[in-house]
VMD Tcl script that builds the backbone (N, CA, C; Angstrom):
set m [mol new atoms 534]
animate dup $m
set s [atomselect $m all]
$s set {name element resname resid chain x y z} {
  {N N MET 1 A -29.682 16.169 -66.458}
  {CA C MET 1 A -30.152 16.965 -65.128}
  {C C MET 1 A -29.708 18.209 -64.463}
  {N N ASN 2 A -30.243 19.294 -64.676}
  {CA C ASN 2 A -30.232 20.388 -64.212}
  {C C ASN 2 A -30.686 20.660 -62.298}
  {N N PRO 3 A -28.934 20.711 -61.781}
  {CA C PRO 3 A -29.731 20.804 -60.420}
  {C C PRO 3 A -30.084 22.371 -59.880}
  {N N TYR 4 A -30.026 22.880 -60.594}
  {CA C TYR 4 A -30.731 24.482 -60.500}
  {C C TYR 4 A -32.676 24.654 -60.978}
  {N N GLN 5 A -32.751 23.247 -61.276}
  {CA C GLN 5 A -34.708 23.388 -61.818}
  {C C GLN 5 A -34.980 22.899 -60.784}
  {N N PRO 6 A -36.306 23.032 -60.940}
  {CA C PRO 6 A -36.987 22.233 -59.567}
  {C C PRO 6 A -37.297 21.242 -60.285}
  {N N GLN 7 A -37.369 20.234 -59.401}
  {CA C GLN 7 A -37.629 18.726 -59.172}
  {C C GLN 7 A -39.090 18.036 -59.274}
  {N N PRO 8 A -39.528 17.620 -59.654}
  {CA C PRO 8 A -41.137 17.109 -59.710}
  {C C PRO 8 A -41.013 16.446 -58.194}
  {N N TYR 9 A -42.128 16.980 -57.469}
  {CA C TYR 9 A -42.223 16.213 -56.482}
  {C C TYR 9 A -42.763 14.986 -56.096}
  {N N GLN 10 A -41.637 14.244 -54.542}
  {CA C GLN 10 A -42.009 13.242 -54.832}
  {C C GLN 10 A -42.628 12.899 -53.397}
  {N N GLN 11 A -43.712 12.240 -53.715}
  {CA C GLN 11 A -44.502 11.509 -52.350}
  {C C GLN 11 A -44.005 11.019 -51.709}
  {N N TYR 12 A -43.780 11.125 -50.020}
  {CA C TYR 12 A -43.336 10.350 -49.177}
  {C C TYR 12 A -44.304 9.184 -48.987}
  {N N ARG 13 A -43.504 8.113 -48.752}
  {CA C ARG 13 A -43.734 6.650 -48.946}
  {C C ARG 13 A -43.411 6.093 -47.595}
  {N N PRO 14 A -44.227 5.786 -46.282}
  {CA C PRO 14 A -43.277 5.244 -45.027}
  {C C PRO 14 A -42.879 3.883 -44.941}
  {N N GLY 15 A -42.067 3.302 -44.315}
  {CA C GLY 15 A -41.551 2.404 -44.636}
  {C C GLY 15 A -42.327 1.287 -43.722}
  {N N PRO 16 A -42.065 0.138 -43.566}
  {CA C PRO 16 A -42.841 -1.008 -42.813}
  {C C PRO 16 A -42.738 -0.444 -41.362}
  {N N PRO 17 A -43.688 -0.887 -40.744}
  {CA C PRO 17 A -43.764 -0.159 -39.473}
  {C C PRO 17 A -43.078 -0.994 -38.876}
  {N N THR 18 A -42.268 -0.341 -37.398}
  {CA C THR 18 A -40.931 -0.902 -36.926}
  {C C THR 18 A -41.633 -1.443 -35.500}
  {N N ARG 19 A -41.145 -2.671 -35.101}
  {CA C ARG 19 A -42.367 -2.986 -33.262}
  {C C ARG 19 A -40.891 -2.067 -32.112}
  {N N ARG 20 A -41.443 -2.125 -31.390}
  {CA C ARG 20 A -40.815 -1.463 -30.268}
  {C C ARG 20 A -40.890 -2.206 -29.463}
  {N N MET 21 A -40.556 -2.684 -27.961}
  {CA C MET 21 A -40.090 -3.223 -26.796}
  {C C MET 21 A -41.102 -2.792 -25.520}
  {N N SER 22 A -41.536 -2.975 -25.161}
  {CA C SER 22 A -42.386 -2.201 -24.356}
  {C C SER 22 A -41.341 -2.285 -22.526}
  {N N GLY 23 A -41.443 -1.240 -21.940}
  {CA C GLY 23 A -40.562 -1.027 -21.076}
  {C C GLY 23 A -40.202 -2.585 -19.916}
  {N N GLY 24 A -41.412 -3.198 -20.056}
  {CA C GLY 24 A -41.362 -4.647 -19.031}
  {C C GLY 24 A -40.446 -5.328 -19.638}
  {N N LYS 25 A -40.261 -5.300 -20.779}
  {CA C LYS 25 A -39.594 -6.113 -21.678}
  {C C LYS 25 A -38.421 -6.253 -21.637}
  {N N VAL 26 A -38.104 -4.954 -21.607}
  {CA C VAL 26 A -36.380 -4.558 -21.501}
  {C C VAL 26 A -35.514 -4.575 -20.090}
  {N N PHE 27 A -37.093 -4.415 -19.272}
  {CA C PHE 27 A -36.540 -4.489 -18.248}
  {C C PHE 27 A -35.867 -6.188 -17.662}
  {N N LEU 28 A -37.102 -7.151 -18.326}
  {CA C LEU 28 A -36.568 -8.463 -17.660}
  {C C LEU 28 A -34.909 -9.103 -18.338}
  {N N ILE 29 A -35.481 -8.209 -19.914}
  {CA C ILE 29 A -33.583 -8.490 -20.625}
  {C C ILE 29 A -32.643 -8.489 -19.669}
  {N N VAL 30 A -32.466 -7.290 -19.631}
  {CA C VAL 30 A -31.153 -6.512 -18.638}
  {C C VAL 30 A -31.434 -7.081 -16.774}
  {N N ALA 31 A -32.092 -7.564 -16.439}
  {CA C ALA 31 A -32.061 -8.227 -15.302}
  {C C ALA 31 A -31.895 -9.819 -15.234}
  {N N GLY 32 A -31.713 -10.334 -16.612}
  {CA C GLY 32 A -32.094 -11.592 -16.206}
  {C C GLY 32 A -30.379 -11.829 -16.935}
  {N N SER 33 A -30.083 -10.690 -17.504}
  {CA C SER 33 A -28.778 -10.459 -18.498}
  {C C SER 33 A -27.658 -10.846 -17.060}
  {N N VAL 34 A -28.296 -9.787 -16.051}
  {CA C VAL 34 A -27.386 -9.412 -14.893}
  {C C VAL 34 A -27.357 -10.465 -13.892}
  {N N ILE 35 A -28.432 -11.172 -14.017}
  {CA C ILE 35 A -28.653 -12.202 -13.210}
  {C C ILE 35 A -27.218 -13.719 -13.496}
  {N N GLY 36 A -27.500 -13.543 -14.706}
  {CA C GLY 36 A -26.669 -14.425 -15.515}
  {C C GLY 36 A -25.020 -14.288 -15.204}
  {N N VAL 37 A -24.617 -12.867 -15.334}
  {CA C VAL 37 A -23.355 -12.602 -14.537}
  {C C VAL 37 A -23.103 -12.746 -13.891}
  {N N LEU 38 A -23.910 -11.932 -12.541}
  {CA C LEU 38 A -23.599 -12.939 -11.082}
  {C C LEU 38 A -23.158 -14.116 -11.122}
  {N N THR 39 A -24.289 -14.864 -11.862}
  {CA C THR 39 A -24.337 -16.181 -11.436}
  {C C THR 39 A -22.822 -17.105 -11.630}
  {N N VAL 40 A -22.308 -16.734 -12.908}
  {CA C VAL 40 A -21.222 -17.090 -13.384}
  {C C VAL 40 A -20.212 -16.546 -12.107}
  {N N LEU 41 A -20.027 -15.555 -12.068}
  {CA C LEU 41 A -19.127 -14.698 -11.012}
  {C C LEU 41 A -19.196 -15.221 -9.765}
  {N N GLY 42 A -20.262 -15.968 -8.643}
  {CA C GLY 42 A -20.608 -16.327 -7.806}
  {C C GLY 42 A -19.961 -18.106 -8.119}
  {N N ALA 43 A -19.794 -18.963 -9.038}
  {CA C ALA 43 A -19.394 -19.791 -9.315}
  {C C ALA 43 A -17.742 -19.849 -9.569}
  {N N ILE 44 A -17.428 -18.898 -10.386}
  {CA C ILE 44 A -15.785 -18.385 -10.410}
  {C C ILE 44 A -15.403 -18.355 -8.714}
  {N N GLY 45 A -16.046 -17.430 -7.817}
  {CA C GLY 45 A -15.527 -17.117 -6.473}
  {C C GLY 45 A -15.699 -18.368 -5.757}
  {N N ALA 46 A -16.779 -18.961 -5.848}
  {CA C ALA 46 A -16.630 -20.409 -5.089}
  {C C ALA 46 A -15.180 -21.717 -5.224}
  {N N ALA 47 A -15.364 -21.659 -6.758}
  {CA C ALA 47 A -14.190 -22.400 -6.749}
  {C C ALA 47 A -12.726 -21.833 -6.281}
  {N N LEU 48 A -12.260 -20.683 -6.461}
  {CA C LEU 48 A -11.522 -20.036 -6.166}
  {C C LEU 48 A -11.094 -19.813 -4.867}
  {N N ALA 49 A -12.020 -19.920 -4.085}
  {CA C ALA 49 A -12.526 -20.051 -2.758}
  {C C ALA 49 A -11.205 -20.755 -2.036}
  {N N PRO 50 A -10.541 -20.663 -0.732}
  {CA C PRO 50 A -9.847 -21.558 -0.022}
  {C C PRO 50 A -11.023 -22.328 0.505}
  {N N GLN 51 A -11.159 -23.747 0.847}
  {CA C GLN 51 A -11.522 -24.739 1.268}
  {C C GLN 51 A -10.952 -25.041 2.482}
  {N N ALA 52 A -12.062 -25.124 4.133}
  {CA C ALA 52 A -11.454 -25.370 5.432}
  {C C ALA 52 A -11.096 -26.832 5.278}
  {N N PRO 53 A -10.535 -27.665 5.995}
  {CA C PRO 53 A -10.368 -28.792 6.072}
  {C C PRO 53 A -11.488 -29.365 6.274}
  {N N GLN 54 A -12.033 -30.553 6.031}
  {CA C GLN 54 A -13.620 -30.750 6.013}
  {C C GLN 54 A -12.804 -32.404 7.637}
  {N N HIS 55 A -14.412 -32.944 8.334}
  {CA C HIS 55 A -13.535 -33.342 9.280}
  {C C HIS 55 A -14.702 -34.626 9.564}
  {N N HIS 56 A -14.273 -35.621 9.318}
  {CA C HIS 56 A -14.889 -36.727 9.071}
  {C C HIS 56 A -15.642 -37.337 10.425}
  {N N ALA 57 A -17.232 -37.099 10.374}
  {CA C ALA 57 A -18.045 -37.286 11.900}
  {C C ALA 57 A -17.883 -38.204 12.656}
  {N N ALA 58 A -17.587 -39.567 12.102}
  {CA C ALA 58 A -17.291 -40.732 13.054}
  {C C ALA 58 A -15.955 -40.753 13.761}
  {N N THR 59 A -15.265 -40.416 13.181}
  {CA C THR 59 A -14.075 -40.248 13.619}
  {C C THR 59 A -13.422 -39.104 14.359}
  {N N GLY 60 A -13.739 -37.857 13.833}
  {CA C GLY 60 A -13.296 -36.508 14.042}
  {C C GLY 60 A -11.894 -36.254 13.733}
  {N N GLN 61 A -11.580 -36.898 12.513}
  {CA C GLN 61 A -9.973 -36.927 11.902}
  {C C GLN 61 A -10.645 -36.223 10.811}
  {N N GLN 62 A -9.265 -35.634 10.367}
  {CA C GLN 62 A -8.919 -34.500 8.903}
  {C C GLN 62 A -9.208 -35.324 8.120}
  {N N GLN 63 A -9.851 -35.274 6.824}
  {CA C GLN 63 A -9.715 -35.459 5.677}
  {C C GLN 63 A -9.064 -34.992 5.091}
  {N N PRO 64 A -8.056 -35.937 3.833}
  {CA C PRO 64 A -7.229 -34.624 2.870}
  {C C PRO 64 A -7.659 -33.828 2.367}
  {N N GLN 65 A -7.392 -32.646 1.730}
  {CA C GLN 65 A -8.195 -31.699 0.721}
  {C C GLN 65 A -7.955 -32.457 -0.867}
  {N N PRO 66 A -8.738 -31.985 -1.626}
  {CA C PRO 66 A -8.200 -31.944 -3.164}
  {C C PRO 66 A -7.196 -31.592 -3.391}
  {N N ALA 67 A -6.112 -31.660 -4.437}
  {CA C ALA 67 A -5.352 -31.205 -5.037}
  {C C ALA 67 A -5.278 -29.679 -5.162}
  {N N ALA 68 A -6.292 -29.373 -5.613}
  {CA C ALA 68 A -6.659 -27.804 -6.102}
  {C C ALA 68 A -6.741 -26.838 -5.094}
  {N N ALA 69 A -7.239 -27.637 -3.845}
  {CA C ALA 69 A -7.990 -26.681 -2.258}
  {C C ALA 69 A -5.972 -26.583 -1.776}
  {N N GLN 70 A -5.101 -27.247 -2.420}
  {CA C GLN 70 A -3.903 -27.451 -1.449}
  {C C GLN 70 A -2.851 -26.129 -2.059}
  {N N LYS 71 A -3.731 -25.758 -3.179}
  {CA C LYS 71 A -2.387 -25.030 -4.157}
  {C C LYS 71 A -2.355 -23.473 -3.112}
  {N N SER 72 A -1.122 -22.817 -3.615}
  {CA C SER 72 A -0.823 -21.854 -3.023}
  {C C SER 72 A -1.355 -20.712 -3.439}
  {N N THR 73 A -2.384 -19.730 -2.596}
  {CA C THR 73 A -2.589 -18.393 -3.426}
  {C C THR 73 A -1.941 -17.471 -3.970}
  {N N GLY 74 A -0.927 -17.284 -3.833}
  {CA C GLY 74 A 0.386 -16.804 -4.104}
  {C C GLY 74 A 0.473 -15.319 -2.954}
  {N N ALA 75 A -0.561 -15.388 -1.874}
  {CA C ALA 75 A 0.383 -14.354 -1.574}
  {C C ALA 75 A 1.481 -15.060 -0.175}
  {N N PRO 76 A 2.477 -13.877 0.244}
  {CA C PRO 76 A 3.392 -13.927 0.830}
  {C C PRO 76 A 3.184 -15.122 2.168}
  {N N GLN 77 A 3.836 -15.665 2.703}
  {CA C GLN 77 A 3.575 -16.806 3.833}
  {C C GLN 77 A 4.573 -15.810 5.085}
  {N N VAL 78 A 4.388 -15.277 5.671}
  {CA C VAL 78 A 5.391 -14.374 6.861}
  {C C VAL 78 A 5.639 -15.442 8.089}
  {N N THR 79 A 6.666 -15.468 8.600}
  {CA C THR 79 A 7.144 -16.724 9.405}
  {C C THR 79 A 8.154 -15.899 10.728}
  {N N THR 80 A 7.817 -16.175 11.790}
  {CA C THR 80 A 8.216 -14.891 12.761}
  {C C THR 80 A 9.842 -15.882 12.876}
  {N N SER 81 A 10.320 -16.706 12.369}
  {CA C SER 81 A 11.673 -17.260 12.305}
  {C C SER 81 A 12.425 -16.474 10.963}
  {N N ALA 82 A 11.614 -15.814 10.074}
  {CA C ALA 82 A 12.082 -15.025 8.933}
  {C C ALA 82 A 12.564 -13.572 9.006}
  {N N ARG 83 A 11.882 -13.375 9.954}
  {CA C ARG 83 A 12.013 -11.740 10.157}
  {C C ARG 83 A 13.788 -11.671 10.918}
  {N N PRO 84 A 14.083 -10.373 10.146}
  {CA C PRO 84 A 15.419 -10.051 10.587}
  {C C PRO 84 A 15.374 -9.539 11.693}
  {N N LYS 85 A 16.450 -9.742 12.746}
  {CA C LYS 85 A 16.892 -9.541 14.076}
  {C C LYS 85 A 17.322 -8.090 14.238}
  {N N ALA 86 A 16.649 -6.955 14.911}
  {CA C ALA 86 A 16.715 -5.946 15.121}
  {C C ALA 86 A 17.772 -5.632 16.271}
  {N N LYS 87 A 19.166 -5.066 15.875}
  {CA C LYS 87 A 20.373 -5.042 17.266}
  {C C LYS 87 A 20.396 -3.297 17.009}
  {N N VAL 88 A 20.435 -2.819 18.069}
  {CA C VAL 88 A 20.931 -1.373 18.127}
  {C C VAL 88 A 22.393 -0.996 18.218}
  {N N LEU 89 A 22.191 -0.417 17.007}
  {CA C LEU 89 A 23.910 -0.031 16.827}
  {C C LEU 89 A 24.510 0.868 16.771}
  {N N ALA 90 A 23.706 2.144 17.627}
  {CA C ALA 90 A 24.044 3.202 18.329}
  {C C ALA 90 A 23.223 4.104 18.574}
  {N N THR 91 A 23.406 4.948 19.879}
  {CA C THR 91 A 22.261 5.567 20.373}
  {C C THR 91 A 22.888 6.783 20.587}
  {N N PHE 92 A 22.570 8.223 20.025}
  {CA C PHE 92 A 23.001 9.772 20.562}
  {C C PHE 92 A 22.070 10.393 21.276}
  {N N SER 93 A 22.925 11.228 21.943}
  {CA C SER 93 A 21.462 12.585 22.444}
  {C C SER 93 A 22.710 13.694 22.510}
  {N N GLY 94 A 21.763 14.970 22.952}
  {CA C GLY 94 A 22.121 15.871 22.785}
  {C C GLY 94 A 21.081 17.716 22.503}
  {N N THR 95 A 21.874 18.513 22.489}
  {CA C THR 95 A 20.918 19.595 22.621}
  {C C THR 95 A 21.452 19.974 21.739}
  {N N GLY 96 A 20.429 21.045 20.318}
  {CA C GLY 96 A 21.606 21.848 19.127}
  {C C GLY 96 A 21.995 21.056 18.484}
  {N N ASP 97 A 22.830 22.159 17.624}
  {CA C ASP 97 A 23.488 20.660 16.461}
  {C C ASP 97 A 24.276 20.206 16.596}
  {N N GLU 98 A 24.582 19.003 16.362}
  {CA C GLU 98 A 25.715 18.020 16.144}
  {C C GLU 98 A 25.960 16.937 15.167}
  {N N ASN 99 A 27.169 16.786 14.845}
  {CA C ASN 99 A 27.296 15.363 13.732}
  {C C ASN 99 A 27.954 14.320 14.737}
  {N N THR 100 A 27.206 13.255 14.295}
  {CA C THR 100 A 27.398 12.281 15.721}
  {C C THR 100 A 28.646 11.558 14.927}
  {N N PRO 101 A 29.139 10.938 15.553}
  {CA C PRO 101 A 30.083 10.020 15.247}
  {C C PRO 101 A 29.814 8.779 14.384}
  {N N ARG 102 A 30.522 8.578 13.540}
  {CA C ARG 102 A 30.197 7.489 12.201}
  {C C ARG 102 A 29.835 5.954 12.961}
  {N N PHE 103 A 28.957 5.138 12.109}
  {CA C PHE 103 A 28.381 4.414 12.736}
  {C C PHE 103 A 28.749 2.978 11.499}
  {N N THR 104 A 27.954 1.736 11.398}
  {CA C THR 104 A 28.737 0.853 10.450}
  {C C THR 104 A 26.974 0.049 10.274}
  {N N VAL 105 A 26.544 0.249 9.142}
  {CA C VAL 105 A 25.362 -0.523 8.549}
  {C C VAL 105 A 25.330 -1.836 7.636}
  {N N THR 106 A 24.970 -2.798 7.804}
  {CA C THR 106 A 25.409 -3.841 6.836}
  {C C THR 106 A 24.114 -4.115 5.855}
  {N N GLY 107 A 23.187 -3.312 6.195}
  {CA C GLY 107 A 22.003 -3.678 5.213}
  {C C GLY 107 A 20.741 -2.045 5.605}
  {N N SER 108 A 19.652 -2.663 5.762}
  {CA C SER 108 A 18.528 -1.469 5.812}
  {C C SER 108 A 18.672 -1.546 7.586}
  {N N TRP 109 A 18.307 -0.024 7.644}
  {CA C TRP 109 A 18.485 0.257 8.922}
  {C C TRP 109 A 17.515 1.561 9.352}
  {N N LYS 110 A 16.622 1.654 10.436}
  {CA C LYS 110 A 15.803 1.921 10.889}
  {C C LYS 110 A 16.261 3.507 12.131}
  {N N LEU 111 A 15.829 4.510 11.506}
  {CA C LEU 111 A 16.500 5.930 12.747}
  {C C LEU 111 A 15.193 5.895 14.127}
  {N N LYS 112 A 14.927 5.704 14.910}
  {CA C LYS 112 A 13.956 6.056 16.086}
  {C C LYS 112 A 15.014 7.371 16.767}
  {N N TRP 113 A 13.496 8.228 16.461}
  {CA C TRP 113 A 14.119 9.943 17.246}
  {C C TRP 113 A 13.383 10.585 17.862}
  {N N ARG 114 A 13.147 11.448 18.520}
  {CA C ARG 114 A 12.775 12.361 19.462}
  {C C ARG 114 A 13.447 13.514 20.140}
  {N N TYR 115 A 12.255 14.327 20.207}
  {CA C TYR 115 A 13.122 15.607 20.350}
  {C C TYR 115 A 11.914 16.164 21.545}
  {N N ASP 116 A 12.588 17.539 22.459}
  {CA C ASP 116 A 11.811 18.162 23.185}
  {C C ASP 116 A 12.529 19.490 23.163}
  {N N CYS 117 A 11.596 20.755 22.640}
  {CA C CYS 117 A 11.876 21.621 22.944}
  {C C CYS 117 A 10.817 22.488 24.096}
  {N N SER 118 A 10.430 21.921 25.011}
  {CA C SER 118 A 9.367 22.255 26.253}
  {C C SER 118 A 10.509 23.415 26.794}
  {N N SER 119 A 11.647 23.408 27.244}
  {CA C SER 119 A 11.802 24.104 27.772}
  {C C SER 119 A 12.497 25.640 27.415}
  {N N LEU 120 A 12.311 25.784 25.673}
  {CA C LEU 120 A 12.574 26.876 24.930}
  {C C LEU 120 A 10.917 27.908 25.187}
  {N N GLY 121 A 9.878 27.385 25.392}
  {CA C GLY 121 A 8.705 28.099 25.301}
  {C C GLY 121 A 7.682 28.030 24.021}
  {N N PHE 122 A 8.564 28.019 22.825}
  {CA C PHE 122 A 8.018 27.902 21.889}
  {C C PHE 122 A 8.204 26.554 21.101}
  {N N LYS 123 A 8.241 26.860 19.923}
  {CA C LYS 123 A 8.159 25.510 19.220}
  {C C LYS 123 A 10.030 25.674 17.963}
  {N N GLY 124 A 10.195 24.415 17.997}
  {CA C GLY 124 A 11.060 24.619 17.600}
  {C C GLY 124 A 11.925 23.706 16.617}
  {N N ASN 125 A 13.034 23.367 15.896}
  {CA C ASN 125 A 13.326 22.383 14.379}
  {C C ASN 125 A 13.859 21.315 14.990}
  {N N PHE 126 A 13.623 20.423 14.452}
  {CA C PHE 126 A 14.440 19.310 14.483}
  {C C PHE 126 A 14.689 18.377 13.208}
  {N N ILE 127 A 15.865 18.694 12.800}
  {CA C ILE 127 A 16.178 18.242 11.379}
  {C C ILE 127 A 17.333 17.055 11.449}
  {N N VAL 128 A 17.198 15.774 10.785}
  {CA C VAL 128 A 18.395 15.210 10.668}
  {C C VAL 128 A 18.456 14.188 9.307}
  {N N LEU 129 A 19.730 14.707 8.707}
  {CA C LEU 129 A 20.616 14.629 7.276}
  {C C LEU 129 A 21.298 13.191 7.687}
  {N N GLU 130 A 21.340 12.191 6.674}
  {CA C GLU 130 A 22.191 11.400 6.838}
  {C C GLU 130 A 23.597 11.899 5.739}
  {N N ASP 131 A 24.676 11.514 6.614}
  {CA C ASP 131 A 25.843 11.803 6.065}
  {C C ASP 131 A 25.765 13.458 5.406}
  {N N HIS 132 A 25.187 13.949 6.155}
  {CA C HIS 132 A 25.471 15.997 5.693}
  {C C HIS 132 A 24.912 15.835 3.847}
  {N N SER 133 A 23.605 15.392 3.750}
  {CA C SER 133 A 23.631 15.379 2.143}
  {C C SER 133 A 22.037 15.534 2.235}
  {N N PHE 134 A 21.545 16.179 1.649}
  {CA C PHE 134 A 19.887 16.577 1.239}
  {C C PHE 134 A 19.686 15.262 0.108}
  {N N THR 135 A 20.094 14.236 -0.068}
  {CA C THR 135 A 19.840 13.327 -0.829}
  {C C THR 135 A 19.717 12.183 0.116}
  {N N SER 136 A 19.928 12.313 1.433}
  {CA C SER 136 A 20.525 11.097 2.237}
  {C C SER 136 A 18.972 10.077 1.933}
  {N N LYS 137 A 19.024 8.903 2.649}
  {CA C LYS 137 A 17.998 7.955 2.676}
  {C C LYS 137 A 17.223 8.286 3.856}
  {N N VAL 138 A 17.639 8.935 4.889}
  {CA C VAL 138 A 17.263 9.797 6.396}
  {C C VAL 138 A 16.957 10.988 6.368}
  {N N ASP 139 A 15.561 11.414 6.215}
  {CA C ASP 139 A 15.367 12.618 6.041}
  {C C ASP 139 A 14.400 13.417 7.259}
  {N N VAL 140 A 14.522 13.756 8.031}
  {CA C VAL 140 A 13.919 14.131 9.033}
  {C C VAL 140 A 13.984 15.441 9.229}
  {N N ASN 141 A 12.472 16.198 9.171}
  {CA C ASN 141 A 12.138 17.517 9.773}
  {C C ASN 141 A 11.181 17.657 10.478}
  {N N GLU 142 A 11.059 17.961 11.147}
  {CA C GLU 142 A 9.970 18.561 12.479}
  {C C GLU 142 A 9.870 19.900 12.753}
  {N N GLU 143 A 8.530 19.979 12.903}
  {CA C GLU 143 A 8.882 21.469 14.140}
  {C C GLU 143 A 7.437 21.248 14.826}
  {N N GLY 144 A 7.839 22.080 16.208}
  {CA C GLY 144 A 6.882 21.784 17.100}
  {C C GLY 144 A 7.209 21.406 18.512}
  {N N LYS 145 A 6.581 21.486 19.613}
  {CA C LYS 145 A 7.591 21.610 20.959}
  {C C LYS 145 A 7.985 20.420 21.106}
  {N N ALA 146 A 7.362 19.400 20.766}
  {CA C ALA 146 A 8.167 17.855 20.896}
  {C C ALA 146 A 7.227 17.178 19.752}
  {N N GLY 147 A 8.372 15.875 19.892}
  {CA C GLY 147 A 7.725 14.721 19.016}
  {C C GLY 147 A 8.823 13.706 18.895}
  {N N HIS 148 A 8.316 12.510 18.464}
  {CA C HIS 148 A 8.848 11.618 17.746}
  {C C HIS 148 A 8.637 10.707 16.620}
  {N N GLY 149 A 9.120 9.648 16.794}
  {CA C GLY 149 A 9.336 8.900 15.215}
  {C C GLY 149 A 10.264 7.783 14.744}
  {N N ALA 150 A 9.921 7.437 13.908}
  {CA C ALA 150 A 10.977 6.520 13.410}
  {C C ALA 150 A 10.624 6.931 11.792}
  {N N THR 151 A 12.123 6.627 11.019}
  {CA C THR 151 A 12.438 6.634 9.854}
  {C C THR 151 A 13.085 4.898 9.341}
  {N N TRP 152 A 12.900 4.615 8.018}
  {CA C TRP 152 A 13.566 3.374 7.450}
  {C C TRP 152 A 14.801 3.675 6.065}
  {N N ALA 153 A 16.039 3.263 6.139}
  {CA C ALA 153 A 16.924 3.548 5.429}
  {C C ALA 153 A 16.940 2.125 4.501}
  {N N TYR 154 A 16.292 1.799 3.586}
  {CA C TYR 154 A 16.412 0.575 3.039}
  {C C TYR 154 A 17.739 -0.034 2.305}
  {N N GLY 155 A 18.233 -1.041 2.556}
  {CA C GLY 155 A 19.385 -1.072 1.630}
  {C C GLY 155 A 20.374 -0.164 1.301}
  {N N ASP 156 A 20.718 0.359 2.843}
  {CA C ASP 156 A 21.863 1.362 3.082}
  {C C ASP 156 A 22.914 1.092 3.450}
  {N N THR 157 A 24.233 0.264 3.348}
  {CA C THR 157 A 25.007 -0.382 3.935}
  {C C THR 157 A 25.944 0.807 3.866}
  {N N GLY 158 A 27.022 0.740 4.381}
  {CA C GLY 158 A 28.001 1.392 4.603}
  {C C GLY 158 A 28.274 2.019 6.153}
  {N N ARG 159 A 29.314 3.304 5.725}
  {CA C ARG 159 A 29.325 3.913 7.059}
  {C C ARG 159 A 29.070 5.347 6.978}
  {N N HIS 160 A 28.306 5.573 8.505}
  {CA C HIS 160 A 27.261 6.690 7.838}
  {C C HIS 160 A 27.632 7.510 9.215}
  {N N PHE 161 A 27.208 8.772 9.098}
  {CA C PHE 161 A 26.617 9.700 10.164}
  {C C PHE 161 A 25.762 10.348 10.146}
  {N N LEU 162 A 25.026 10.989 11.694}
  {CA C LEU 162 A 23.761 11.838 11.556}
  {C C LEU 162 A 24.266 13.483 11.363}
  {N N ASP 163 A 23.874 13.801 10.700}
  {CA C ASP 163 A 23.568 15.532 10.662}
  {C C ASP 163 A 22.445 15.849 11.716}
  {N N VAL 164 A 22.236 16.736 12.725}
  {CA C VAL 164 A 21.392 17.103 13.689}
  {C C VAL 164 A 21.442 18.226 13.798}
  {N N THR 165 A 20.347 19.161 13.255}
  {CA C THR 165 A 20.078 20.436 13.810}
  {C C THR 165 A 19.170 20.833 14.462}
  {N N SER 166 A 19.499 21.477 15.572}
  {CA C SER 166 A 17.865 21.538 16.486}
  {C C SER 166 A 18.514 22.560 17.422}
  {N N GLU 167 A 17.267 23.503 17.890}
  {CA C GLU 167 A 17.998 24.334 18.937}
  {C C GLU 167 A 17.097 23.272 20.507}
  {N N CYS 168 A 16.862 22.130 20.086}
  {CA C CYS 168 A 15.661 21.323 21.679}
  {C C CYS 168 A 16.759 20.048 21.976}
  {N N GLY 169 A 16.066 19.396 22.650}
  {CA C GLY 169 A 17.082 18.585 23.259}
  {C C GLY 169 A 16.290 17.062 22.553}
  {N N TRP 170 A 17.428 16.309 22.075}
  {CA C TRP 170 A 17.138 15.477 20.996}
  {C C TRP 170 A 17.426 14.389 21.521}
  {N N SER 171 A 17.376 13.012 21.269}
  {CA C SER 171 A 17.858 11.528 20.995}
  {C C SER 171 A 17.401 10.707 19.777}
  {N N VAL 172 A 18.404 10.048 19.381}
  {CA C VAL 172 A 18.226 9.112 18.015}
  {C C VAL 172 A 18.482 7.591 18.523}
  {N N LYS 173 A 18.391 6.776 17.807}
  {CA C LYS 173 A 19.067 5.620 18.167}
  {C C LYS 173 A 18.817 5.222 16.402}
  {N N VAL 174 A 20.057 4.265 16.451}
  {CA C VAL 174 A 20.153 3.587 15.130}
  {C C VAL 174 A 19.717 2.380 15.216}
  {N N ILE 175 A 19.002 1.465 14.863}
  {CA C ILE 175 A 18.760 0.061 14.568}
  {C C ILE 175 A 18.798 -0.691 13.672}
  {N N GLY 176 A 19.608 -1.568 13.568}
  {CA C GLY 176 A 20.000 -2.919 12.018}
  {C C GLY 176 A 19.127 -3.503 11.985}
  {N N THR 177 A 19.073 -4.196 11.067}
  {CA C THR 177 A 18.317 -5.629 10.665}
  {C C THR 177 A 19.748 -6.580 10.140}
  {N N LYS 178 A 19.691 -7.515 11.219}
  {CA C LYS 178 A 20.450 -8.530 10.271}
  {C C LYS 178 A 19.729 -9.995 10.262}
}
mol reanalyze $m
mol bondsrecalc $m
mol representation Tube
mol addrep $m
């Protein structure tokens, strides 16, 4: 057979008729599926939800919870006795640039800072670095007439000093946790 020669005309024959669903039937199928999924999710949520202790109506006493309800949800429990005790390790204040005396910390610590440039009549700078290093865990860099705040240095045990750069009056407080 030569592909360049005309081929005999073949008559088109339609296939069997296809059945289409109406829009109403499609909607019912989708709605039923969504309701089924929501029902399953609701049952799972109810099974996992913490249950409140039940009280016995006649005696007013608590009934023991089932073992499944007593399981931990995995969320950490915070107690006040587990919080580390905060202790002020050092307080420094001044006007202008200064390197503070060294102080020793035995873990994480917080630096509370405050500056006031209102006597200058314009905005000033307030920069605090730890141990005169641009890679320090303490990094305060503020500009304004006044400000205050706090920053944390986590797991930063050792002897440190603060390098304060400012034309303003300032104060800093080193607070350690033990």
